[in-house]
C-alpha positions as semicolon CSV with decimal commas, in nm:
position;residue;x (nm);y (nm);z (nm)
1;M;0,000;0,000;0,000
2;R;0,284;0,239;0,079
3;H;0,426;0,181;-0,266
4;A;0,095;0,273;-0,428
5;V;0,066;0,594;-0,226
6;S;0,423;0,692;-0,307
7;T;0,367;0,637;-0,680
8;G;0,048;0,844;-0,673
9;A;0,230;1,131;-0,505
10;L;0,501;1,121;-0,771
11;E;0,243;1,123;-1,049
12;E;0,074;1,430;-0,900
13;T;0,398;1,632;-0,886
14;P;0,404;1,747;-1,253
15;K;0,048;1,878;-1,230
16;R;0,122;2,068;-0,910
17;E;0,425;2,220;-1,085
18;H;0,198;2,330;-1,372
19;V;-0,024;2,512;-1,127
20;R;0,261;2,674;-0,936
21;E;0,427;2,806;-1,250
22;L;0,099;2,939;-1,389
23;E;0,026;3,116;-1,060
24;T;0,364;3,289;-1,054
25;G;0,339;3,398;-1,416
26;H;0,620;3,174;-1,542
27;A;0,418;2,929;-1,746
28;G;0,644;2,954;-2,051
29;D;0,563;2,678;-2,297
30;I;0,366;2,468;-2,046
31;D;0,083;2,276;-2,209
32;T;-0,213;2,403;-2,004
33;K;-0,429;2,129;-2,156
34;A;-0,244;1,891;-1,924
35;L;-0,417;2,054;-1,630
36;S;-0,717;1,866;-1,499
37;Q;-1,047;2,030;-1,407
38;K;-0,943;1,989;-1,044
39;D;-0,621;2,182;-1,113
40;W;-0,815;2,467;-1,273
41;R;-1,060;2,473;-0,984
42;E;-0,781;2,490;-0,726
43;K;-0,606;2,765;-0,919
44;A;-0,930;2,962;-0,952
45;M;-1,003;2,935;-0,582
46;R;-0,669;3,099;-0,501
47;T;-0,739;3,412;-0,706
48;P;-0,831;3,744;-0,541
49;F;-1,144;3,737;-0,762
50;Y;-1,269;3,424;-0,589
51;Q;-1,144;3,498;-0,238
52;Y;-1,281;3,849;-0,191
53;D;-1,530;3,914;0,087
54;P;-1,853;4,068;-0,051
55;N;-1,911;4,233;0,287
56;K;-1,588;4,432;0,252
57;K;-1,641;4,710;0,000
58;E;-1,269;4,776;-0,035
59;D;-1,211;4,415;-0,148
60;G;-1,463;4,456;-0,429
61;L;-1,325;4,793;-0,536
62;A;-0,980;4,639;-0,575
63;L;-1,124;4,399;-0,835
64;D;-1,322;4,655;-1,034
65;K;-1,204;4,762;-1,380
66;E;-1,292;5,081;-1,565
67;G;-1,561;5,027;-1,827
68;Q;-1,637;4,674;-1,707
69;V;-1,892;4,518;-1,474
70;R;-1,771;4,241;-1,246
71;M;-1,975;3,934;-1,155
72;K;-2,065;3,969;-0,789
73;K;-2,029;3,696;-0,528
74;H;-2,345;3,610;-0,335
75;D;-2,404;3,842;-0,042
76;S;-2,613;3,686;0,234
77;V;-2,717;4,031;0,360
78;S;-2,868;4,165;0,037
79;G;-2,940;3,829;-0,122
80;N;-2,781;3,947;-0,447
81;G;-2,484;3,803;-0,632
82;A;-2,401;3,474;-0,800
83;P;-2,434;3,148;-0,606
84;S;-2,105;2,986;-0,505
85;V;-2,114;2,721;-0,781
86;V;-2,176;2,984;-1,050
87;Y;-1,911;3,216;-0,908
88;L;-1,653;2,938;-0,904
89;R;-1,722;2,869;-1,272
90;A;-1,656;3,236;-1,347
91;A;-1,329;3,219;-1,153
92;I;-1,225;2,917;-1,359
93;V;-1,305;3,108;-1,678
94;L;-1,091;3,395;-1,549
95;V;-0,779;3,177;-1,523
96;K;-0,850;2,939;-1,810
97;E;-1,022;3,113;-2,103
98;K;-0,827;3,380;-2,290
99;D;-1,146;3,526;-2,440
100;G;-1,301;3,579;-2,097
101;F;-1,595;3,339;-2,135
102;D;-1,666;2,971;-2,185
103;P;-1,680;2,928;-2,567
104;Q;-1,858;2,594;-2,542
105;L;-2,175;2,745;-2,398
106;K;-2,426;2,866;-2,657
107;H;-2,735;2,945;-2,452
108;H;-2,802;3,268;-2,636
109;S;-2,864;3,458;-2,956
110;T;-2,643;3,743;-3,072
111;L;-2,804;4,074;-3,164
112;I;-2,713;4,193;-3,514
113;R;-2,785;4,560;-3,589
114;Q;-2,948;4,617;-3,928
115;T;-2,896;4,921;-4,151
116;D;-3,244;5,051;-4,068
117;G;-3,165;5,050;-3,695
118;T;-3,358;4,734;-3,610
119;W;-3,212;4,419;-3,457
120;K;-3,205;4,060;-3,573
121;L;-3,128;3,762;-3,352
122;K;-2,865;3,512;-3,462
123;N;-2,894;3,182;-3,277
124;A;-2,548;3,096;-3,140
125;E;-2,600;2,725;-3,187
126;T;-2,780;2,702;-3,522
127;G;-2,694;3,034;-3,687
128;A;-3,060;3,089;-3,773
129;M;-3,177;3,450;-3,796
130;S;-3,504;3,577;-3,649
131;E;-3,669;3,894;-3,524
132;P;-3,702;3,974;-3,154
133;L;-4,054;3,915;-3,026
134;P;-4,243;4,238;-2,950
135;K;-4,276;4,339;-2,585
136;K;-4,117;4,016;-2,464
137;R;-3,854;4,043;-2,195
138;Y;-3,504;3,930;-2,286
139;V;-3,207;3,881;-2,058
140;F;-2,911;4,058;-2,217
141;V;-2,536;4,069;-2,159
142;T;-2,308;4,311;-2,341
143;M;-1,973;4,135;-2,372
144;L;-1,636;4,309;-2,346
145;D;-1,603;4,322;-2,727
146;G;-1,940;4,500;-2,753
147;T;-2,133;4,196;-2,873
148;I;-2,480;4,179;-2,719
149;R;-2,612;3,837;-2,621
150;V;-2,977;3,778;-2,537
151;A;-3,207;3,498;-2,427
152;P;-3,581;3,503;-2,359
153;K;-3,661;3,565;-1,993
154;T;-3,864;3,262;-1,887
155;S;-3,925;3,075;-1,565
156;G;-3,640;2,827;-1,534
157;G;-3,466;2,976;-1,838
158;H;-3,104;3,077;-1,877
159;G;-2,984;3,365;-1,665
160;H;-2,709;3,621;-1,713
161;A;-2,428;3,386;-1,607
162;Q;-2,524;3,119;-1,861
163;V;-2,588;3,374;-2,138
164;S;-2,245;3,532;-2,083
165;G;-2,066;3,196;-2,076
166;Y;-1,984;3,253;-1,708
167;A;-1,784;3,564;-1,792
168;P;-1,626;3,716;-1,479
169;Y;-1,632;4,061;-1,644
170;V;-1,875;4,211;-1,898
171;K;-1,955;4,561;-2,019
172;Y;-2,316;4,557;-1,904
173;A;-2,611;4,331;-1,827
174;G;-2,982;4,360;-1,768
175;E;-3,318;4,304;-1,936
176;V;-3,460;4,457;-2,253
177;M;-3,787;4,467;-2,447
178;F;-3,828;4,525;-2,822
179;E;-4,098;4,668;-3,043
180;N;-4,089;4,663;-3,424
181;G;-3,738;4,521;-3,404
182;K;-3,599;4,810;-3,197
183;E;-3,515;4,832;-2,830
184;L;-3,815;4,978;-2,648
185;H;-3,712;4,983;-2,283
186;A;-3,437;4,829;-2,071
187;T;-3,334;4,783;-1,710
188;P;-3,012;4,697;-1,525
189;Q;-3,186;4,404;-1,356
190;S;-2,918;4,142;-1,307
191;G;-2,865;3,991;-0,965
192;T;-2,547;3,834;-1,100
193;Y;-2,366;4,146;-1,225
194;L;-2,554;4,432;-1,053
195;P;-2,452;4,699;-1,308
196;P;-2,498;5,068;-1,220
197;L;-2,798;5,234;-1,384
198;E;-2,602;5,553;-1,459
199;K;-2,364;5,362;-1,691
200;A;-2,638;5,195;-1,895
201;R;-2,646;5,421;-2,201
202;Q;-2,267;5,436;-2,211
203;Y;-2,190;5,065;-2,201
204;S;-2,501;4,860;-2,280
205;G;-2,509;4,922;-2,656
206;F;-2,879;5,015;-2,642
207;N;-3,024;5,356;-2,725
208;C;-3,342;5,353;-2,520
209;D;-3,474;5,453;-2,180
210;F;-3,327;5,266;-1,884
211;T;-3,505;5,252;-1,550
212;E;-3,452;5,036;-1,242
213;S;-3,754;4,826;-1,339
214;F;-3,996;4,802;-1,629
215;P;-4,306;5,025;-1,622
216;K;-4,612;4,838;-1,498
217;T;-4,771;4,875;-1,841
218;A;-4,473;4,699;-2,009
């Protein structure tokens, strides 16, 4: 039995070295594909992004970036923020994905602006084009490259984290309604990203009224 334990420890050494070198910024030509999901998870859990205390404002401010909205960790006081499992996935994306989101997730459509100012939806999985349904609420996430992803807001449907591909940072997020193919009204309602209302017109990519919630007639 001792021999088996000793061999296992030796086999784990190269992976631990991968993690240590990545953490110190000396990865060089290391093949990061050799890292297991457990390695990525352990690396993610050691980042300041994952370890910050949501009850300490200064910790959050240290992670903020100009022109970007950070995914928030669940705060038991306010009840807002991403659940721990979701937040961990975002931390893994932060250390693993160079594009800042999980490219394998396609739970969304991309908004394509037309020459007449209307929008078309391009299904991320099938590539099919369609028009946004009038006065239907859509969850939206504006990615760091300015691309706007949407998904219908439905009970049990995909939320902002899934639509963004568990992106730790985005430009903006919220909900939007369309009429005649154009954005009609939008809100910063996202318990995952909690974007500031005052930055909506600047970063969302939409040219419509933003309020904290939709009018009761909407």
